[in-house]
C-alpha positions as CSV (number, residue, x, y, z in Angstrom):
1,M,-26.3,62.0,-69.1
2,E,-22.7,62.6,-70.4
3,S,-19.6,60.6,-69.9
4,A,-16.1,60.1,-71.3
5,S,-15.9,58.9,-74.9
6,L,-15.1,55.3,-75.9
7,R,-12.7,54.2,-78.6
8,F,-13.2,51.6,-81.3
9,S,-10.4,49.2,-82.1
10,S,-11.6,49.1,-85.7
11,G,-11.0,52.9,-86.0
12,I,-14.6,53.7,-86.9
13,D,-15.1,56.9,-88.8
14,V,-16.9,59.2,-86.3
15,T,-18.3,61.2,-89.3
16,S,-20.0,58.1,-90.6
17,L,-21.4,57.3,-87.1
18,G,-22.8,60.8,-86.9
19,E,-24.3,60.6,-90.4
20,R,-26.1,57.4,-89.5
21,V,-27.6,58.8,-86.3
22,R,-28.8,61.9,-88.2
23,S,-30.2,59.9,-91.1
24,L,-32.2,57.6,-88.8
25,R,-33.4,60.5,-86.7
26,Q,-34.7,62.3,-89.7
27,Q,-36.3,59.2,-91.1
28,L,-38.2,58.9,-87.9
29,G,-39.2,62.5,-88.1
30,L,-37.5,63.4,-84.8
31,S,-36.0,66.7,-83.9
32,L,-32.8,66.8,-81.8
33,D,-35.0,67.9,-78.9
34,A,-37.3,65.0,-79.4
35,L,-34.5,62.5,-79.6
36,S,-32.9,64.1,-76.5
37,A,-36.2,63.6,-74.6
38,R,-36.4,59.9,-75.7
39,S,-32.8,59.1,-75.0
40,S,-32.0,61.2,-71.9
41,V,-28.9,62.4,-73.8
42,S,-28.5,66.2,-74.0
43,R,-29.2,68.0,-77.2
44,S,-25.7,69.4,-77.3
45,M,-24.2,65.9,-77.0
46,L,-26.5,64.6,-79.8
47,S,-25.5,67.5,-82.0
48,D,-21.8,66.8,-81.4
49,I,-22.3,63.1,-82.2
50,E,-24.1,63.9,-85.5
51,R,-21.4,66.4,-86.5
52,G,-18.7,63.9,-85.8
53,R,-17.2,66.0,-83.0
54,K,-17.6,63.4,-80.3
55,V,-17.6,59.6,-79.9
56,P,-19.9,58.8,-77.0
57,S,-19.6,56.2,-74.3
58,V,-21.1,52.7,-74.9
59,L,-23.9,53.6,-72.5
60,V,-24.7,56.9,-74.3
61,L,-24.5,55.2,-77.7
62,D,-26.9,52.5,-76.4
63,H,-29.3,55.1,-75.2
64,V,-29.3,56.8,-78.6
65,A,-29.7,53.5,-80.5
66,T,-32.5,52.4,-78.2
67,A,-34.3,55.7,-78.6
68,L,-34.0,55.3,-82.4
69,G,-35.4,51.7,-82.2
70,T,-32.2,50.1,-83.4
71,S,-28.9,48.6,-82.1
72,I,-25.3,50.0,-81.6
73,A,-24.1,47.6,-84.3
74,R,-26.3,49.1,-86.9
75,L,-25.0,52.6,-86.0
76,I,-21.3,51.7,-86.4
77,D,-21.3,49.2,-89.3
78,E,-22.7,48.8,-92.8
79,E,-25.4,46.3,-93.7
80,R,-24.3,43.0,-95.3
81,R,-26.4,40.8,-97.6
82,A,-24.2,37.8,-98.2
83,R,-25.5,34.4,-97.2
84,V,-22.3,33.6,-95.3
85,I,-20.3,36.2,-93.5
86,V,-17.0,35.4,-91.6
87,R,-15.9,38.0,-89.1
88,R,-12.2,37.5,-88.3
89,A,-11.2,38.6,-84.8
90,S,-9.1,41.4,-86.2
91,E,-12.2,42.7,-88.2
92,Q,-14.7,42.8,-85.3
93,D,-15.7,46.1,-83.8
94,V,-14.4,46.3,-80.2
95,A,-15.7,49.3,-78.2
96,V,-13.4,50.0,-75.2
97,D,-15.1,52.1,-72.6
98,P,-12.8,54.2,-70.3
99,S,-14.6,53.1,-67.2
100,G,-12.9,49.7,-67.5
101,W,-14.9,47.4,-69.9
102,E,-15.1,46.4,-73.5
103,R,-17.8,45.1,-75.9
104,R,-16.8,43.0,-78.9
105,I,-19.5,42.8,-81.5
106,L,-19.5,39.3,-83.0
107,S,-22.4,39.5,-85.4
108,P,-22.7,41.4,-88.7
109,V,-25.4,43.9,-89.5
110,L,-28.0,42.2,-91.7
111,A,-30.6,44.0,-93.8
112,G,-33.9,44.0,-92.1
113,V,-32.6,42.4,-88.9
114,D,-32.0,44.3,-85.6
115,F,-29.9,41.7,-83.8
116,E,-26.6,41.8,-81.9
117,F,-24.3,39.0,-80.7
118,M,-21.5,40.3,-78.5
119,R,-18.9,39.4,-75.9
120,T,-18.5,41.8,-73.0
121,T,-15.6,41.9,-70.5
122,L,-16.0,43.9,-67.2
123,G,-12.9,44.6,-65.2
124,P,-12.9,43.9,-61.4
125,R,-15.6,45.9,-59.6
126,V,-16.7,47.6,-62.8
127,D,-20.3,48.8,-63.2
128,A,-21.3,49.1,-66.8
129,G,-24.4,51.1,-65.9
130,T,-28.1,50.9,-66.6
131,F,-29.4,50.4,-70.1
132,R,-32.8,51.7,-71.2
133,P,-35.8,49.4,-72.1
134,H,-36.0,48.2,-75.7
135,A,-39.3,48.1,-77.6
136,P,-41.9,45.6,-76.3
137,G,-41.2,42.2,-77.7
138,S,-37.4,42.6,-77.5
139,R,-35.4,39.8,-76.0
140,E,-31.9,39.4,-74.5
141,Y,-29.9,36.3,-73.6
142,V,-26.8,36.2,-71.4
143,A,-24.3,33.4,-70.8
144,V,-21.5,34.0,-68.4
145,E,-18.1,32.7,-69.6
146,E,-16.0,33.5,-66.5
147,G,-16.3,35.5,-63.3
148,T,-19.5,36.8,-61.7
149,L,-22.1,39.0,-63.2
150,R,-24.7,41.0,-61.3
151,L,-27.6,41.7,-63.6
152,V,-30.5,43.9,-62.4
153,L,-33.8,43.7,-64.3
154,A,-36.5,46.2,-63.4
155,G,-35.0,46.5,-59.9
156,T,-34.6,42.7,-59.3
157,A,-31.0,41.5,-59.0
158,Y,-29.7,38.2,-60.4
159,L,-26.2,36.9,-59.5
160,L,-24.8,34.8,-62.3
161,N,-21.6,32.7,-62.2
162,A,-19.5,31.1,-64.8
163,G,-21.6,28.7,-66.9
164,D,-24.9,30.3,-65.9
165,S,-27.3,31.7,-68.4
166,I,-30.5,33.8,-68.4
167,Y,-33.2,35.0,-70.8
168,Y,-35.3,38.0,-70.2
169,A,-37.8,40.3,-71.9
170,A,-35.7,43.4,-72.7
171,D,-38.5,46.0,-72.5
172,C,-37.3,47.0,-69.0
173,E,-34.3,48.7,-67.6
174,H,-31.3,46.3,-67.3
175,A,-28.0,46.9,-65.6
176,F,-24.7,45.0,-65.7
177,A,-22.0,45.0,-63.0
178,N,-19.0,42.9,-61.9
179,P,-19.2,42.7,-58.1
180,A,-16.0,40.6,-57.8
181,D,-12.3,41.2,-57.7
182,E,-11.7,39.2,-60.9
183,P,-12.7,40.0,-64.5
184,C,-16.1,38.9,-65.8
185,S,-16.7,37.9,-69.4
186,Y,-20.1,37.1,-70.8
187,Y,-21.9,36.7,-74.1
188,L,-25.0,38.8,-74.8
189,V,-27.6,38.3,-77.6
190,V,-29.9,41.3,-78.2
191,D,-33.0,40.7,-80.4
192,V,-34.6,44.1,-80.8
193,S,-38.3,44.1,-81.8
194,T,-39.0,46.7,-84.5
195,G,-41.6,49.2,-83.5
196,P,-44.1,50.8,-86.0
197,A,-42.1,54.0,-86.5
198,R,-38.8,52.1,-87.1
199,S,-40.5,49.7,-89.5
200,A,-41.9,52.7,-91.5
201,A,-38.4,54.3,-91.6
202,R,-36.8,51.1,-92.8
203,H,-39.5,50.6,-95.5
204,S,-38.9,54.2,-96.6
205,R,-35.2,53.7,-96.7
206,H,-35.4,50.6,-98.9
207,H,-37.9,52.1,-101.3
208,T,-36.4,55.5,-102.1
């Protein structure tokens, strides 16, 4: 699964992104081939990401993050430990995908927490694609701000309009698309359950 690269409004350092992917992969004891099998992303693409040669699409980056048991936010930003963190609009990471949609990450990366709060905007008739299942116990919440969202969970479609919201267990494939001729904006909360391997890696990272 390869696709055109996205761009980040914050001007993220692609070298740092690659280093985080490589570091987490190694902490989990995964080879490039093993991560490729887990993520359905080719070995060559993974190698290019780790070397800072390519910035992947949002969907590819999500596949990599999910295979590593973490979130996109943790791959592109540093952990924060303050009790209060203000993220001004100009400081938030905005991933703009060439297919016609953007994802604005509203939440900071907190130590020991795999959680994302984001606002996504899909252009008219834009299909954001299918996202892989998260670990068992993971949860997602969606609230539609404007427009119409077609959300498919494990093959079952739900049509959501402005003001509608939905919760679902995120350990299944989930796909987002805008079936209408007007833009669709929605808020998404992703609460990723930490699997045993990811927990071990985090424990090792904080005690070395």
